[in-house]
C-alpha positions in Angstrom: 103.7 107.2 335.0 104.7 104.0 336.8 107.9 105.6 338.0 106.0 108.6 339.3 103.5 106.4 341.1 106.3 104.5 342.8 108.2 107.6 343.6 105.2 109.0 345.4 104.7 105.9 347.5 102.4 103.9 345.3 102.8 100.3 344.3 102.0 98.5 341.0 101.6 94.8 340.9 101.5 93.0 337.5 100.3 89.5 337.3 97.9 89.9 340.1 94.2 88.9 340.2 91.6 89.8 342.7 89.8 86.6 343.8 87.8 87.7 346.8 86.4 90.9 348.3 86.3 91.4 352.1 83.6 93.4 353.8 83.1 95.1 357.1 81.3 93.3 360.0 78.0 94.9 359.0 78.6 94.2 355.3 78.2 97.9 354.4 81.8 98.5 353.2 84.5 96.7 351.2 87.6 96.6 353.4 90.1 94.7 351.3 90.8 92.2 348.6 92.5 88.8 348.3 95.0 88.8 345.5 96.5 85.8 343.7 99.8 86.3 342.0 101.2 84.7 338.9 104.5 85.3 337.1 104.6 88.4 335.0 107.2 90.5 333.2 107.1 94.2 333.4 108.6 95.9 330.3 109.7 99.3 329.5 111.4 100.4 332.8 115.1 100.4 333.9 114.7 98.9 337.4 113.5 95.4 338.1 110.3 95.6 340.2 109.6 93.5 343.2 108.1 90.0 342.3 105.1 88.6 344.2 104.1 85.0 344.6 101.2 83.0 346.1 98.3 84.8 347.6 97.9 87.9 349.8 95.1 89.8 351.4 95.4 93.6 351.1 93.4 95.7 353.5 92.4 99.3 352.8 90.1 102.2 353.6 88.7 102.1 350.1 88.7 99.8 347.1 88.4 101.2 343.7 87.5 98.7 340.9 88.6 99.6 337.4 87.7 96.3 335.9 88.2 96.8 332.2 87.4 94.0 329.7 86.1 90.5 330.5 85.7 90.9 334.3 82.7 88.7 334.8 84.3 87.1 337.9 84.6 90.4 339.7 80.9 91.2 339.2 80.0 87.7 340.4 82.1 88.4 343.5 80.4 91.7 344.1 77.0 90.1 344.0 78.2 87.5 346.5 79.4 90.3 348.8 76.0 91.9 348.7 77.0 94.9 346.7 74.1 96.6 345.0 74.6 96.3 341.2 72.7 98.4 338.7 72.7 97.8 335.0 73.9 100.8 332.9 72.4 101.9 329.6 74.2 100.7 326.5 74.0 101.1 322.8 73.5 98.2 320.5 75.2 98.2 317.1 75.5 96.6 313.8 78.0 96.6 311.0 77.3 98.1 307.6 79.6 97.2 304.7 79.7 98.9 301.3 82.2 98.6 298.4 84.6 101.5 298.7 83.9 102.3 295.0 80.2 102.8 295.7 80.9 105.3 298.5 83.3 107.1 296.2 80.7 107.3 293.5 77.9 108.5 295.8 80.0 111.2 297.5 82.0 112.5 294.5 79.6 111.8 291.7 80.0 109.9 288.5 82.4 112.3 286.8 84.8 112.6 289.8 84.9 109.3 291.6 87.3 107.7 289.0 89.9 110.2 290.3 90.2 108.4 293.6 93.6 106.9 293.7 94.8 104.9 296.7 97.8 103.1 295.2 96.2 99.9 296.7 95.7 97.4 293.9 92.4 95.9 295.0 90.7 99.1 296.0 91.8 101.0 292.8 90.8 98.0 290.6 87.3 97.9 292.1 86.9 101.7 291.7 87.9 101.4 288.0 85.7 98.4 287.5 82.6 100.2 288.8 83.4 103.2 286.6 83.7 101.0 283.5 80.3 99.4 284.3 78.7 102.8 284.6 80.3 104.0 281.5 78.8 101.1 279.5 75.4 101.9 280.9 75.5 105.7 280.5 77.5 105.8 277.4 79.9 108.7 276.6 78.0 111.2 278.8 80.6 110.8 281.5 83.4 113.2 281.7 86.5 112.2 283.7 89.3 114.3 285.2 92.4 112.2 284.6 94.8 114.6 286.5 92.7 114.9 289.6 93.6 112.9 292.7 91.0 112.5 295.4 91.1 110.7 298.7 88.8 107.8 299.4 85.3 109.0 300.4 83.6 108.4 303.7 80.3 109.4 305.4 78.8 110.0 308.8 75.2 109.5 309.9 73.5 110.9 313.0 69.9 111.4 314.0 67.8 111.7 317.1 64.6 110.7 315.3 65.1 107.0 314.8 61.7 105.7 315.7 61.7 102.2 317.3 57.9 101.8 317.2 57.4 103.6 320.5 59.8 106.5 320.9 62.4 108.4 318.9 66.0 107.3 319.8 69.4 108.5 318.8 71.2 106.6 316.1 74.7 107.4 314.7 77.7 105.9 313.0 80.9 106.1 315.0 83.5 104.4 312.9 84.4 104.5 309.3 87.4 102.4 308.2 88.6 100.0 305.6 86.7 96.7 305.6 88.2 93.6 307.1 86.9 90.4 308.7 84.6 89.5 311.6 86.1 86.9 314.0 84.8 85.4 317.2 86.6 86.9 320.2 85.0 85.4 323.3 87.4 85.1 326.2 85.5 82.3 328.1 83.7 79.2 327.0 81.3 79.0 330.0 78.7 81.4 328.7 76.7 79.8 325.9 74.4 82.8 325.6 77.3 85.3 325.2 78.6 86.3 321.8 81.7 88.5 321.5 83.0 89.5 318.0 86.0 91.5 316.8 86.3 93.3 313.5 89.8 93.8 312.2 91.2 95.3 309.0 94.3 94.0 307.2 97.5 96.0 307.7 97.5 97.2 304.0 93.8 97.9 303.9 93.4 96.1 300.6 90.0 94.5 301.0 88.2 97.1 298.7 85.4 97.5 301.2 84.4 100.3 303.6 82.7 99.6 306.8 80.7 101.7 309.2 79.8 100.8 312.8 76.3 102.0 313.7 
């Protein structure tokens, strides 16, 4: 893609940061940006791209902002430039975590969930442990299927009737994956009222848990 853009007259500048927006005399249009450069290495192409240093103002008929993640400074600059900003709707979420063995038992039933085999020591051990506990409670009424092999179970929830006390709203789960850990992932230290978290799973998926993002 980068090669095609350059072949058609376009330019790509890595290591560049927009530090200022320039407006027209009447303030109704963005006419350019000031860019500050820092050293960057572009990988995955044959030719060495042109390197930029220092600071530069780039003028243009239009400025398209595709800000991506953690672009607080851009929105602050837009506000300074008098650009009208409007908050967009967003969904709030929470993390639900269950033992994988419990989901297996609920989805496949007592007689079949012991047949889930992942070849992951922790997950299979927890599955077998739950089965042994249920067998002690229910006695010999459980019939297992020793030659069956089932994949780990999952689930999906969706409704448009989640009543919040005033109106019905939509609620849904959008991610079902092996459990991991929640870690702080804030990119700046200036915003004391901002909390950013990241949930990651281990490479081998051996936690024994299943998580759903709702």
